[in-house]
N, C-alpha and C positions, 0 to 999 in steps of 0.2 A: 623471889626477890624482885622488887619493883624497879622501874626504870632508873630512878635516882640512885638506888642502891647499887645497881649494876654499873652505872657510870662511875660511882665512887670507887668500887672495886677495880674497875678498869683504870682509873686515874692512879690509884695506888700501885697497880702492877706496872703501869708505864713508868712511874717514878722509880720503882725498884729496878726495872730493866736499865734505865738511864744511869742509875747509881752503879750498877754492876759493870756497865760498859766503861764508865769513867774510872772506876777503881782498877779494872783490869788493864786499861791503857796507861794509867799512871804508873803501875808497877812495871810495865814494859818500857816506858820512857825512862824510868829511873835506872833500870838494868842497862839499857842501851847507852844512856849518858855515862854511867860508871865505866862501861867498857870502851867508850870512845873519847874519853877525856873531858866530859862535861857538856853543858848545854850548847856550847858553840858548834857542836857537831850538827845541830838541827838547822843552822842557817845555810848549810850546804856550800861552803866555800870551795873553790877549786884552785889548782895551781896557776891557772890563767885568769882568775877572777880580777876584775878591775878594782875590787875593794879589798884585795888580799893585803896589800901593804898597809892600808888604813886599819884593817882588822888586827894585824900584828902589832901595830902601834897602840891600839886601844885595849886589846884583849890579851896581848902578850905573844911572844914569839912561838909559844907552844900551842897556839890556837889550832883547833882541829881543822884539817883540810882534807875531807874525804873524797872529793871529786877532782876531775881534771879541768873542766870548764866552769864549774860553779852552777848555781841555779837561782831561781827567783827569791829564795829565802834571804839571800844576802841583801837584795833590794829592800825587802820588807824590814830587815834589821836596820838598815840605814835610815829608812823613813820613820821607823819607830823612835829613833834618836832625835829626829827633828820633824815632827808631823806637820808643822806649819811652814816648813821649807824656808826657814829664816836664813839659812846659810846660802841659799840661792845657788850660784854657780859652783861654789865649793862642794855642795852636795851633788849637784847635777852631773859633775864630771865623773862621779863614781857609778852612775847609772847608765846602762847601755841605751835605754830609751826613756829619758827623763819624764816626758809628759805621760807616756803610757804607764810607766811604773807609778808615778805620783797620783794618777787618777784612781788607783786602787788603795786609797788611804784608810778605808774602814778598819781593816785588820790591824795595821800598825798603830793606828790612833787608839784603838781599844787597849793595845798592849803598852802604849807609851807611858802611862802612869807608873809602871814598874821601874822606870828609869830613875825615879826619885831615890831608890835604894841602891843605885849603882849599876854598872855595866853588866855584871853577872846576873843581877836580879832581872834586868831587862831581857837578857837571853832566856831566862826561865819564864818571864812574863809572856813572851811570844808562844812558848810551848803550852803554858797554862791556859792562855786565851783560847787556843785551839781545843784543849781538853774540855773547857767549859762549853765551847760552841758545839762540840760533838755530843756532850751531855744534853744540852738544850735541844739540839736537833733530834736526838734519839727520843727524848721525852715527848716533844711535839708530834713527831711521827707516830708514836704510840697513841697519843691522844686523838690524832686524826683517825687512826684505825678504830678506836673505841667509838667515836662519834659516827663512823660509818658502819657500825655493827660488827666489827671484826675483832680479832684478838690483839690486845695491846702489845704483845710480843713482836708484832710487825714493826715496832720501833727499831728493832735490830736492822731493818733495811737501811736505815741511815748510817748506823755504825759500820755496816758491812760494805758500804759504798767505797770504792777505791779513793774517791775524793777525800774521805775522812782520813784514810791511811796516809795518802800523800801529804795532806796538810800537816799532819802531826809529825811525820818524819822529816819534812823539808821546810817547815815554817811557811807553808803556802796560805793563801787567803781563802781557799775553796770551802773549808769547813764553815767559816763565818758566813760566807755568801750563801751557801746552801741552807744553813740553819735559819738565816734571815728569810730566805725564800719560802721554805716550808712553813715557818711561823706566819708569814704574810698570808699564805693561802688559807691556813686554819682560821686566822682572825677575820679574813674576808667572809668566810663561811659563817662565822659567828656574828657578822655585821658589826664588828668592832673596828670600824674603818680608821679611827684615829690611831690606835695602836698598830693597825696594819700598816699605816703610813710610816710609822717608826721602824718597823721590821723591814719594810721595803727600802727605806733609806739606808739602813745598815747593809742590806744585801747588795744594793746597787753601788754603794761607795766601797764595798769590799771587792766587788768584781762587776765590771760594767755589763757583762753579758746577762747578769741577773735581771736587767731591764726587759729582756725578751720575755721571760716567764711572767714578770709583773704585768707587762702590757697585755699579754694574752689573757690573763685572769681578769684584769680590769675591763677589757673590752668584750670578752666573750662569756663571762659568767652570767647566767640568767638570773633574773629576779632582783638585781641591784638597781637602785634608783640612780639618776644622773648625779645627784648630790653625793651619794655613797661612792660612786666611781671617781668623782673629782676629789673627794676627801682622801681616798686611798692612793691616788696617783700624783696629784699636784705637788704636795710637799716633797716627796722624794725626787720628783723631776726638778723642782727648784733647787734642792740641795745639790744634786749631781751637776746641774748646769752651772750653778754658782761656784761650786768647788773647781770645776774645770776652768772656768774663767779666771779664778784666783790663781790656779796653777800656771796658766799661760802668762799671767802677769809677773811671775817670779823670774828673776834673771837665770838664764840657762834652761828654763822649762818651756819656752815659747812654742816649740814645734818638734815633731819627730819625723823620721822617714816614713815612707808609705806603709799602709796597713800590711802586716805580715801573716795575719791569721786566716784570711779568707781569699778565695779565688773567684773571679767573675764568671768563669765558665764551669758549669757543673762537672764534677769528677776530674777536672784537670789537675787538681791537687793530688789525686791518686796516681795519675800518670807521672807527675813530677816526682813523687815519692818513690815510685817504682824505678824510674830511670836514674835518679840521682842518689837514692838512699838504699832501698831494699836490695836491688840486684848487685850494685857494685860492692856492697858490704856483706852480702849473703845474710841479710836481716829478714829471714822468712818468718820468724816469730813476730817481728814488728809488723810485717805485712799482714799476717793473720789477724792481729788485733785490730788494725785499721779496717780491713775488709769486713770483719764481723760487725762493725758499726752500721753497715748498710742494712742487713736484715734486722738488726736491733732497732734502727730508726724506722724501718718499714713496719715493724711490729707496733711501735708506739703510735705511729700514724694510723694504722688499722684499728687499734684499740680505741683511739680517740674517735674515729669515724663510727665505731660501733656504739660508743657511749659518749656522745657529745655533751652530755649534762655534767660530766665529771670535771670539776675545776683542776684536779690534780693532773689528769691527762692533758687538759688544756695547757697547764703550765709547762708540761713536759714537751709539748708539741714543737715549739720553736727550736729546741736543741736537736730534735730529730730532723726537722726541715732543713737545718743548716749543714747537716752531714755532707751532702754532695758538694758543698761550697768550701769545705775546709781546705786549707792550703797544704802544699807539700811539706812545708816546714812543720806544721802541726802533725800531719799524718806520719811523718818519718819516725817519730818517737812515740812509743805507746803511752808514756805518761802524759804527753800533751794531747793525744787523741782522746784518752779517757777523761782528762780534765775538761775538754770541750763538750763531750757528750754526757759527762757525769750527772748533771742535774736530772736528766731524763731517766736515769736508773732508779733513784729513789722515788721520784714523783710518778714516773710511768708505771713501775711495778706496783707501787702502793695503789695508784688509781685503778689499775687492772684488777688487783685482788679485791678492792672494795666494790668494784662494779659487779663482782660475783656474790657479794654478801646480800643479806636480806634487806638491810637498811640502805638508804640512798643518801649519799653525802652531798647535800645541797645547802644553800644559804638558809639560815634560820629565819623564820618570819619575824617581822618587826613587832 
């Protein structure tokens, strides 16, 4: 079989893998929704949620309330109802950190059109948007594997990433952000920098930390011209900065308290999580998850050092480098720890496996 024939077979297999993943997850979602009272389960309301009263007013008194404190999904649901923040302070008062939440507009904006069909349709739109993102991410990861000379079934690396599960179960933004980031890397390798900029914009507007991987690839990938680097990075930078300025101009969204995700002193977040979270509450499993991030981050950094030509390992590197600086608030809860490190799982493992294949994943010649 020739090169083009092998590529076509690989593309078909990557598409089948993505289709199977989406079908299996769709069945799981349907079963879970039926058992938990509908799609409102996925926004993760809690008895102490700031948006609970509003949710009961809009969605009914029988709205699903599966948690005690609530989670980020309720913020994305609120933003999907008003992605342009036209309500201003009336919307901001339901968000714990209005500016921080609103800067992650990519996922709720993609789901917002479902609102034309009603409130219940919007709830399902949030779920379906994540299903589509997982399918796209799985397919693109499989295509990257094919172009690196590996098996397209490596696309399962995306679907098996905890970020995909968390996003689907709790209406998080992480699946959209990671799908955009993986797509960006593949398009940069193909030197399709215009479309790469679109993918980067989606990723960065979905989750601001995507900018770390984007910047690493733009600055560190060998063989790109200055024009290509600019085309891939300037449009998303303008979009992100412009959106943030717009958010800050809206009533109630001007500023937030201090950054809560990072610590200035390396490993001080681990000490804080140990002292305030793990020991007082006997959360040793939580501690194990957070501590395991350290060798995982070291492995990603080591693999990048061994194969500095790999754009995938390059994109994974910033998420590994920031592990020592994660705050106690992040490290205290496993779901937050894994969300912070998650992009390095798919990007780092795929980059490591491809570095062992016979083909080299590098930018295509012009």
